[in-house]
C-alpha positions in Angstrom: -24.9 -2.9 -8.3 -23.5 -4.4 -11.4 -22.6 -8.1 -11.3 -18.9 -9.0 -11.1 -16.9 -12.2 -11.3 -16.1 -12.7 -7.6 -14.0 -15.8 -8.4 -11.4 -13.8 -10.3 -8.0 -13.8 -8.6 -7.8 -10.0 -9.0 -11.4 -8.8 -9.0 -12.3 -5.2 -9.8 -13.3 -3.0 -6.7 -17.0 -3.2 -5.8 -19.2 -0.6 -7.4 -20.4 0.8 -4.1 -17.0 2.5 -3.5 -18.5 5.4 -5.6 -20.9 6.1 -2.7 -18.1 7.3 -0.5 -18.1 10.9 -1.7 -17.2 13.8 0.5 -20.9 15.0 0.4 -22.3 11.6 1.5 -19.6 11.2 4.3 -20.5 14.7 5.5 -24.2 13.8 5.6 -23.4 10.7 7.6 -21.3 12.7 10.1 -24.0 15.2 10.6 -26.7 12.5 11.1 -24.5 10.8 13.7 -23.9 14.0 15.5 -27.4 15.6 15.5 -29.8 12.7 14.5 -31.7 12.0 11.4 -34.7 14.0 12.3 -32.7 17.2 12.8 -31.0 16.4 9.5 -34.2 16.1 7.6 -35.8 19.1 9.4 -32.9 21.2 8.2 -33.9 20.6 4.6 -31.2 18.1 3.7 -32.0 15.1 1.6 -30.9 11.5 2.0 -29.6 9.3 -0.9 -32.4 7.4 -2.6 -30.5 4.4 -4.0 -28.9 3.2 -0.7 -29.1 3.5 3.0 -26.8 6.3 4.3 -25.8 4.0 7.3 -24.3 1.5 4.8 -21.3 3.9 4.6 -20.2 2.9 8.1 -17.5 0.2 8.1 -18.9 -3.3 8.9 -18.1 -5.0 12.2 -15.1 -7.3 11.9 -16.0 -11.0 11.6 -14.8 -13.2 14.4 -15.5 -16.7 13.0 -15.9 -18.7 9.8 -13.9 -18.1 6.6 -13.4 -15.2 4.2 -12.2 -15.2 0.6 -9.2 -13.3 -0.7 -7.6 -13.7 -4.1 -10.0 -16.7 -4.8 -8.8 -18.5 -1.7 -10.7 -19.3 1.5 -8.9 -18.3 4.7 -10.1 -18.9 8.3 -10.8 -15.8 10.3 -8.9 -17.3 13.3 -5.4 -17.9 12.1 -4.8 -21.6 12.5 -3.8 -24.7 10.5 -6.7 -26.3 8.8 -7.2 -30.0 9.2 -7.4 -32.5 6.4 -11.1 -33.0 7.0 -11.7 -29.2 6.5 -9.9 -29.4 3.2 -12.0 -32.4 2.1 -9.0 -34.8 2.0 -8.6 -38.2 3.5 -6.3 -38.5 6.6 -4.1 -41.5 6.2 -2.4 -41.5 9.6 -3.8 -41.9 13.1 -3.1 -39.5 16.0 0.2 -40.6 17.5 3.9 -40.0 17.3 4.6 -37.7 14.4 8.1 -39.0 13.6 6.9 -42.6 13.4 3.9 -41.7 11.2 6.2 -39.7 8.9 8.4 -42.7 8.4 5.4 -44.9 7.5 4.1 -42.3 5.0 7.6 -42.0 3.5 7.8 -45.8 3.0 4.4 -45.7 1.4 5.5 -43.0 -1.0 8.5 -45.0 -2.0 6.5 -48.2 -2.4 3.8 -46.4 -4.5 6.4 -44.8 -6.7 7.9 -48.2 -7.5 4.4 -49.4 -8.3 3.9 -46.4 -10.5 6.9 -47.3 -12.5 5.6 -50.8 -13.0 2.2 -49.5 -14.0 3.6 -47.1 -16.5 5.2 -50.1 -18.2 2.3 -52.6 -18.0 -0.8 -50.5 -17.9 -0.3 -46.7 -18.5 -4.0 -45.9 -18.2 -3.8 -46.6 -14.4 -1.0 -44.0 -14.0 -3.1 -41.0 -13.1 -4.9 -42.9 -10.3 -1.6 -44.0 -8.9 -0.3 -40.4 -9.1 -3.3 -39.2 -7.2 -2.5 -41.7 -4.4 1.1 -40.5 -4.2 -0.2 -36.9 -4.2 -2.5 -37.7 -1.2 0.4 -39.3 0.6 2.6 -36.3 0.1 -0.2 -34.0 1.3 -0.6 -36.0 4.4 3.2 -35.8 5.0 2.9 -32.0 4.5 0.2 -31.7 7.1 2.2 -33.8 9.6 5.3 -31.6 9.0 3.1 -28.5 9.7 2.4 -29.9 13.1 6.1 -29.3 13.9 5.7 -25.6 13.2 5.0 -24.6 16.8 8.0 -26.7 18.0 10.2 -25.1 15.2 9.0 -21.6 16.3 10.0 -22.3 19.9 13.4 -23.7 19.0 14.0 -20.8 16.6 13.0 -18.3 19.3 15.3 -20.0 21.8 18.2 -19.9 19.3 17.6 -16.2 18.7 17.5 -15.4 22.4 20.7 -17.4 23.0 22.5 -15.5 20.2 21.3 -12.2 21.6 22.6 -13.2 25.1 26.0 -14.1 23.6 26.1 -10.9 21.7 25.4 -8.9 24.8 28.0 -10.8 26.8 30.6 -10.0 24.1 29.5 -6.4 24.1 29.7 -6.2 27.9 33.2 -7.7 27.8 34.3 -5.3 25.1 32.9 -2.3 27.2 34.7 -3.6 30.3 38.0 -4.0 28.3 37.7 -0.4 27.0 36.9 0.8 30.5 40.0 -0.9 31.9 42.1 0.6 29.1 40.7 4.0 29.8 41.4 3.6 33.6 45.0 2.6 32.8 45.4 5.6 30.5 44.1 8.0 33.1 46.4 6.4 35.7 49.4 6.9 33.4 48.5 10.5 32.7 48.1 11.1 36.5 51.6 9.7 37.1 53.0 11.7 34.2 51.6 14.9 35.8 53.1 13.9 39.2 56.5 13.4 37.5 56.2 16.8 35.8 55.4 18.4 39.1 58.5 16.9 40.8 60.7 18.1 37.9 59.2 21.5 38.1 59.8 21.7 41.9 63.5 20.6 41.4 64.0 23.3 38.7 62.5 25.9 41.0 64.8 24.9 43.9 67.8 25.0 41.5 66.9 28.5 40.3 66.4 29.7 43.9 69.7 28.4 45.0 71.5 30.0 42.1 69.8 33.3 42.8 71.0 33.1 46.5 74.7 32.5 45.4 74.8 35.6 43.2 76.3 38.7 45.1 74.9 42.0 44.1 77.4 44.4 42.5 76.5 47.2 45.0 78.0 45.2 47.9 81.4 44.9 46.2 82.3 48.6 47.0 
């Protein structure tokens, strides 16, 4: 295998991808189905430059770190601590809001000191900037501890909005049902009125027919 720059943000694919030919995959399939002895007894040959079983996908890792795009990522998705990132933790375990206020005051104080240093001794400026950077990183890690709380609150807000939307939809459906019921009742009453009018017209026609004397009875 040729050497590659594994620290490149976008590395080339590894050379062993060329091993995954249709022929080699077919050989691996037949070996897994019938066994390697039956495969060799049938006159087939194995690859000489690598183990045929290397074509099988590796088992997923369950602990530690992996590298992707020149960054290390934990296998178990979780927030890394400052110690794991080789940074100094400037706050003790305690109330997050109180520690954030302390760090914020320290950032303001160090920023004022930085302005004074840049006037009197500019060579000490980079060191003071690193101190401020460390303070801000600590604040970032503290804020990240609020992520689970933020997720719960966001989920609660989404669920409340969904409940309100369903309530409004239910009210709208009930309103439409009531309107439809009223419309059907009006139609029913209209049909009843039409039946009454038709019956009155029929009675009128019958009475007029009874009053007419046939011409044959006049002579």
